[in-house]
N, C-alpha and C positions, 0 to 999 in steps of 0.2 A: 507829651504825646503818648508815650508808652503806657503811662498810668491811665490815660483816657481810653486807649485801646483795650487795656485789661478790664477796665470797668464796663466797657461796652460788651466785651466778650462774656463777662460774668452775668450781665443783665440778659444777654441773649440765651445763655445756657439756662438761667433761672426761668426765663419765659418758656423755653423748650420743655423743661421739666414740668412746669405748670400745665402746659398744653397737653403733654403726654399723660399727665395725671388726670386732667379733665376728660381726656378721651377714654382712659381706662375706666372711668366712673360710669360710662354708658352701659346699662344693662340691656342687652338685646333680647327681646322677647318676640319670637316668631310663631306664626300660626298660618293655617291654610284657608281660614274663613274669609269669605268675600265681604264687601260692604253690606252692613245691616245684619250680618250673621251673629248668632249668639256668641261665637268665639270672639268676634270683634267687640261686641258690647261688653262681654265679661273682661276681656283683656284691657280694654280702655278704662273700665272702672277700676281695675286693679292698679293700673299705672297712675291714675289720678290720685287714688288714696295713698299708694306707696310713696309717690313723689312728694306729697304733702308731708308725710312723716319723715322722709329722708332729709328734707331741708337742705338740699344741695350737696349732701355727702355722695350721692349717686343719683342717676336718673334712669328710670325705666323707659325705654323707647320701644314701641310696639311696631312690628312689621307684619302686616296681614297679607292676605291674598297670595300666599306662597312666595312672597318676595325673597325669603331666605332659603327657598327650595321646597321640595315635597316633604311630607312627613318623614320618609326614609332618609332624605338628605339632611334634614334638621336633626334627626337622631344621631347621625354621624358627626355633625358639627358640634353637638353637645358633648359627644365623647372626646372630640379633639379639643374642646374648650374654645372654639372660635365663635360660639354664640352662648348665651347664658341660660335662657329659658325657652321652652317650647310648650305647645298645647296638643300633644298627640291624643288620639282616641283609640279606634279599633286596631291600629297598627301595633299597639303595645302587646297584642297577643303573639306577635312575631318576636318580641323581645324576651318574654318569659311565659311559660305555659299557664301560670296562674291567672294571667290577664284574659285568657281564653274563657274564663267564667262568663264574661259579658258578651260572649258570642252565642250563649245559650238562649234560645227563643223563649219568650214569655217568662223569663226568670224574675224580672222586676215588675211588681204589680202596679205601682204608682210612685209619685215622687216622695210621698211620706215613707213608703217602704224603702226607697233608695236612701233617704236621709238616715234611717236606722241602720241600713247595711253599711253605709259609709262610716258612721260614727262607731258602731259596735263591732265591726268586723274588718273592713277594708284597710283601715290605717295600719293595722299590724300585719295583715297578710300580704297586701300588695306593696307597702312601703319597703318591707324587707326583701321582697322579690326584686324590686327595682334596684335596691342597693347592691344586691348580689351581681347585678349586671353593670355596676358602676354608674347608675343614675340615682337621682334623689327626687322623690315626689314631695312637693311642699303644699299641695292642695288638690282636691278632687272637685272639679266643676262638672258641667253638663255638656254633652253633645245632644242627647235626647232620644225620644222614642222614634224609631225608624219606620218609614212608610215606603211603599213601592210605586214607582211610576214606570210607564212603558208606552209604546206606540202600537201595540198589537191588539190588546183586549183588556177589559176590566179583569182584575184578579179577585176572585171570590173564594176559591179553595186552592190548595196547593197544586192540584193538577192543571190549573189554568196557567201555571208558569212553564208548562211543558214546552221545551224548545226555545224559550225566550233567552236571548243573549243579554245578560244582566251584568252591568258594571258593579263591582263590589270593592270595598277597601282591601288592603293587603292583610288578610287574616285567614289562616287555614280553615278554621272552623266555620267562618261565614260562607266560604266556598263550599264546604262539605254540606252545610245546612241547605243551601239553595240547590245543590245537586240532588239532595234527597227529596226535594220538592219537585224535581224534574226540569229545573232551569239549566241554562248553560252559563254559569257565572265566570267572570274574568276579572281578577284584581287589576286595578288601574288607579293611578294618582288622580286625586280630585280635580286638579288643574287641567287634566286631559279629557275629563268626562264630557264636557259640553260638546266639543267637536265630535267625539265618538258618537254621541246621541244624534247630533245634527246630521252627520253623514250616513247614519245607519249602521256604522260599525258595531254599535251596541243598540239593542232594542229598548233597554230600560236601565234603571238603577234603583238603589234604595238608600234613603237618607232621612234625617229628621226634616220636618216641614221647613224650618228656618234655613237649613242648609240648601234644601231644594230651591227655595225662593231666592236666596242671596246668590246662588250660582246660576240663576235664570233658567233652570231646567224646564220650567213651565213654558218657555218659548219653543222648546223642541220636543215636548212630550204631550201626549193626548190624554192619558188616563192616570189618575191618582187613586190608588187603593189604600185605604187607611187600615193598616195591618198591625201597627205597634208591635212588630214581630221581635224586635230587639231594643233594649235600652242600652245606650253606650255612654259611659262617663267620659269626661276629658280630664287629663292629668296635667297639672302644672309641674313641669319636669325640668330639673337642672342636671348638669353634667360635670365635666372636669373643671370648669371655671368656678364652681360653687365655693370651694375652700379657699380660693384666692380673694374672695370678697371679704371685707371686714366683718367681724362677728355681729356688730350692731346692725349692719346693712342686711345680713342674712336673717337676723331676727325680725326685722321689719317686713321682709319679703314673705317669711313664713306666716307671720301674724296676718298680713294683708291677704295672702292667698286663702287662708282659712276663713277670713272675714267675708270674702267674696263668694264662698261656697253657697250660702243661702241665697244671695243675690242672683247667682246663675240659675238656680232652680226656679226662683220666682219669675225671672225674665223668660226662661224657657216655657213655663206654663202660659204666660201672657202671650207670647208669640204663637204658640199652638192655637190659642183661642182666636187670635186676630187674623191669621193667615188664610184660613179656609175660604173666606169671602173673596180674597184677592185671587186665589187660584180659580175660583168660579168665574170671576171677572175676566180672567185670562183665557177662558174657554175650555178649561180642563173638565173632563167628566170624572166625578168623584163618587166613590162607593166605599162602603165598609165591608171588610172581608168577613167570612165565617170564621170567627176566632177559634171556636172549638175544633173545627176541621184542621186548622193549622196546629193547634195544641196536640191533637191526636196524631198528626203527621210528623210530630217532632220527637216521638218516643225513641226512634233509632239513634238520633244525634245525641240524646242524653245518655243512652247506653254506651255509645262509643266514647263519649267524653269521660264517663265514669271509669271505663276500662283502660283508657290510654293516658289520662292525665293523673299523675301522682297526687293523691288527695282530692281528686276532682269531685267524687261523690260526697265527700265530707264537706267541701265548700258549698255545694248545692244544698245540702241538708241544713247548713248553718244559715244560708240566705233564706231558705223557705221558712225556717223557724222564726224569722223576724217579720213575717207578713202581718 
C-alpha cells in the first residue's frame, strides 16, 4: 500500500510539474486593438507563423481589445515580467525621448519611406533606446497614418481645430503639436475614448483609419478629415520575461516579428484603401485637409523638438535623407 501511495504521489508531482511547465510556455501577447484592427491582424499572423515554427515548445496567445490593460498598464506588466509581449505605439514617447521622433508631423512621406527608415536607421537608434529602459524591441510593425475626426466642423487648416477638445494618446509631443494648432488636446486611454466621444466629454480624436473603424468611432463622430498628420509605428516589445524564454524560442519570436513587418505595412495600405467607402456608408462627412497649411503650421513644433530632445535635429535630418 505504501508503495502504491508513493507511486501515486510521484505521478501527481510529475503531472503537476508538466502542467506548470505547459503553463509557463504560454507567451502572452497583449495589444489595445479592437476586432478587425491592424493590431489584431498583425498579431494574429505573428502568432500563427510563430506557433507553427515553435512546434509545441511554446505557444503565443494573443489578447486584444485591452484585455491585459491599457498601453501604460501593459508596459508595467512587461517590466514586471507578468506578460511577455505587447504592441505599443505612440506611448513609447513617454518611455524614452528618442521615440518622440514619430510625434513629428509629416515626417514620414509614405510606406516606402518608412521601410527605409525602419531598416537603415531605427533598428539601431530605437532598439538601444528601449534596452536602456529595460525593454526589448523585436520588430517594428505599423499603427499607421493618422486622421482627425470630430463632431464640430470639417478640419481644413490648423485654425479649424481652435477650441476642439481632442483625445490623443499619451505622448507629450502629440499634445504639444495639437496645442500649437489651437486644439484642446487631452491624453486618454484608447479604451476610454468611445464613451468620451459619445458623451461629448471629447469633441474629437485622431487615429489611423483602421483604428477609427475598429473602435467604432464612426458611430459617434460626424466629420473625418484626412490629414495624414503623423505616421506611427507599432513596436513588438518584450520585457523582463524575455531572458527566461529558451534561446531557440526567442530566436523564433525575433525572426517571426521581423517577417511580419512587411505584412503589417501591406495590410495597413489595403485597409486605408478599403475603409473610406465604409465611413461614407456610415454617414461621415469626409474631406482632405490643406496639407501645406499644416506643414507650415508645424515649424514651431520642429524647432522645439530640435532644441529640447538630445540628438533630435540629427534624427530628423537622417530620416529626411531617406526620402
